[in-house]
Structures are given as C-alpha cells and as structure tokens.
ROVOTOR-974619 format. One record per residue (C-alpha): residue number from 1; residue in one letter; x, y, z. Coordinates in pm, whole numbers. Last residue first. Layout:
NUM_A_X_Y_Z
...
//
This chain:
161_E_15975_11812_7093
160_N_15675_11704_7306
159_E_15867_11628_7626
158_E_16047_11962_7605
157_K_15712_12143_7569
156_L_15570_11959_7870
155_R_15871_12061_8078
154_N_15835_12422_7967
153_L_15465_12414_8059
152_Q_15543_12272_8403
151_R_15807_12536_8467
150_V_15563_12807_8350
149_V_15297_12681_8592
148_D_15549_12685_8877
147_E_15658_13039_8790
146_T_15296_13156_8778
145_G_15200_13029_9119
144_R_15089_12706_9285
143_S_14727_12824_9270
142_A_14738_12762_8895
141_D_14695_12386_8939
140_L_14747_12253_8587
139_V_14488_12053_8392
138_I_14613_11855_8091
137_D_14426_11729_7782
136_A_14151_11978_7853
135_E_13795_11853_7911
134_R_13822_11995_8263
133_Y_13788_12343_8115
132_L_13441_12247_7988
131_P_13339_12113_8329
130_L_13440_12450_8481
129_R_13251_12663_8227
128_R_12903_12652_8382
127_D_13033_12686_8739
126_Y_13252_12982_8641
125_L_12959_13149_8462
124_A_12736_13098_8765
123_R_13009_13247_8985
122_V_13040_13545_8749
121_N_12666_13603_8778
120_E_12686_13580_9158
119_K_12988_13812_9174
118_G_12850_14097_8972
117_G_12713_14145_8620
116_K_12990_14388_8528
115_V_13242_14103_8551
114_L_13137_13976_8205
113_P_13254_14292_8032
112_R_13601_14289_8188
111_S_13676_14630_8339
110_S_13855_14479_8637
109_H_13780_14535_9006
108_R_13648_14183_9068
107_I_13912_14011_8858
106_R_14185_13889_9093
105_E_13967_13837_9400
104_W_13710_13658_9184
103_C_13967_13414_9048
102_L_14081_13332_9402
101_E_13720_13279_9513
100_F_13649_13059_9210
99_P_13922_12804_9277
98_L_14204_12800_9019
97_D_14273_12568_8727
96_L_14485_12658_8426
95_A_14372_12435_8142
94_I_14612_12290_7886
93_V_14486_12185_7543
92_T_14746_12011_7327
91_G_14746_12070_6951
90_H_14540_12053_6633
89_A_14274_11791_6710
88_K_14251_11898_7074
87_M_14208_12262_6968
86_W_13929_12170_6725
85_K_13741_11962_6983
84_I_13771_12240_7239
83_N_13649_12498_6984
82_G_13355_12297_6849
81_P_13145_12338_7162
80_R_13163_12720_7158
79_E_13164_12830_7521
78_V_13517_12688_7560
77_I_13670_13007_7419
76_G_13509_13187_7712
75_G_13820_13240_7923
74_G_14012_13400_7639
73_T_14283_13196_7480
72_M_14660_13203_7510
71_I_14815_13026_7213
70_Y_15157_12880_7281
69_E_15395_12756_7011
68_A_15228_12982_6755
67_K_14991_12973_6456
66_T_14651_13142_6459
65_S_14394_13083_6183
64_R_14157_12851_6368
63_L_14159_13053_6688
62_L_14098_13373_6490
61_E_13771_13236_6351
60_S_13663_13112_6693
59_E_13729_13455_6851
58_L_13542_13626_6566
57_E_13235_13409_6626
56_R_13261_13443_7005
55_F_13272_13823_6980
54_A_12977_13830_6741
53_V_12774_13626_6991
52_E_12893_13840_7283
51_G_12756_14166_7150
50_H_12855_14394_6860
49_Q_12892_14747_6995
48_D_12910_14691_7370
47_F_13103_14364_7341
46_F_13348_14523_7095
45_S_13393_14821_7328
44_P_13468_14589_7623
43_I_13709_14390_7400
42_D_13921_14685_7290
41_M_13892_14827_6941
40_G_14039_14788_6592
39_A_13861_14458_6538
38_H_14173_14273_6419
37_R_14399_14438_6675
36_E_14151_14369_6956
35_L_14107_14009_6839
34_Q_14484_13953_6836
33_E_14509_14087_7189
32_D_14230_13853_7301
31_L_14390_13564_7112
30_D_14721_13606_7293
29_V_14995_13466_7072
28_V_15319_13322_7207
27_H_15637_13234_7015
26_N_15874_13133_7293
25_T_16168_13266_7497
24_T_16049_13593_7655
23_E_15692_13516_7550
22_L_15658_13244_7811
21_Y_15699_13463_8118
20_R_15454_13731_8003
19_K_15211_13464_7883
18_V_15201_13304_8228
17_S_15095_13637_8376
16_T_14825_13677_8108
15_K_14691_13324_8162
14_G_14682_13368_8539
13_T_14358_13202_8646
12_G_14186_13541_8666
11_M_13922_13484_8399
10_F_13864_13111_8359
9_G_14111_12883_8188
8_I_14258_12785_7853
7_I_14613_12759_7722
6_Y_14634_12603_7376
5_F_14974_12438_7334
4_P_15080_12428_6974
3_K_15179_12131_6758
2_S_15545_12129_6667
1_M_15684_12385_6425
//
C-alpha cells in the first residue's frame, strides 16, 4: 500500500462528505468513527465522561495505528503538536480549507461538543487552528464543492502511485 493521505480540516469543511465519495472506491478510515467504536460511545458522551485531554490522547493513539489509503481526521487532530509531524512523516497531509462563516453555517445546529460554546468560542478555535491546518503538505479549497475536492484527491492519488 502506498503512503496514506491524511485529510485534516476544521469542523464543517466537508471531510465527512468527501469520505462518502472516496469510500466507494478506496480504503477510507474515519478516525472519529474508529474512536467511537474503540470507546464504545459517541464523541459527545466521551467528552462528557472523560474530557478533551483523554479524547486527544486516544485520537493520537488511533492515528498512529490506523492503516488506509485515506484517513479522515477530526478537526482537532492538529491540537497535538506531534500529530502533524507524524502524519507528514508517514504520508501526505491534505487540509480542506473553508472560510469560518461557511463552516459555522454547516455546524451551528450540530451536537458537536465544541459547538456548545457558541459562535465566538468556535471562531476563536478556528483562528487558533487555521495556522496549524496551513502546515499541511497540500491545502484544497473546499468551497469549490465536494465533487471538486474528490477529483483533486483522486488526481493526487494517481500521481503518487
């Protein structure tokens, strides 16, 4: 298997939509789904019971043990400094980029734990993480739509085979 593509990006950038397209013809693993299976509970429950620090520890552990062509990460995977470095050493890191207001429109009614704090807190989180996402090997404009992002990812995969 060639080196994986690690897909990173803020909440609402379209990682889940991209995953649905990719998994029809590729081996794709969603780290959030893998974490829920491993923990035996959904992410909001895990946050409530164990906190964000424990979540980030388990997320980092699963990142290092996951094998697939495409690995869809949670938006906060970049919060641990070693994660970006590790992903770059073991594959290609691709960030989905979308302006904050578009992300907010997509996530504001969700049950995501970090959305509970309201728009201003989410904005601060976005601003804090944005430079970390920009450390990716490749940044794709997610405002062009899911199908366009998938086309670009497929092209990148073909170039790397």
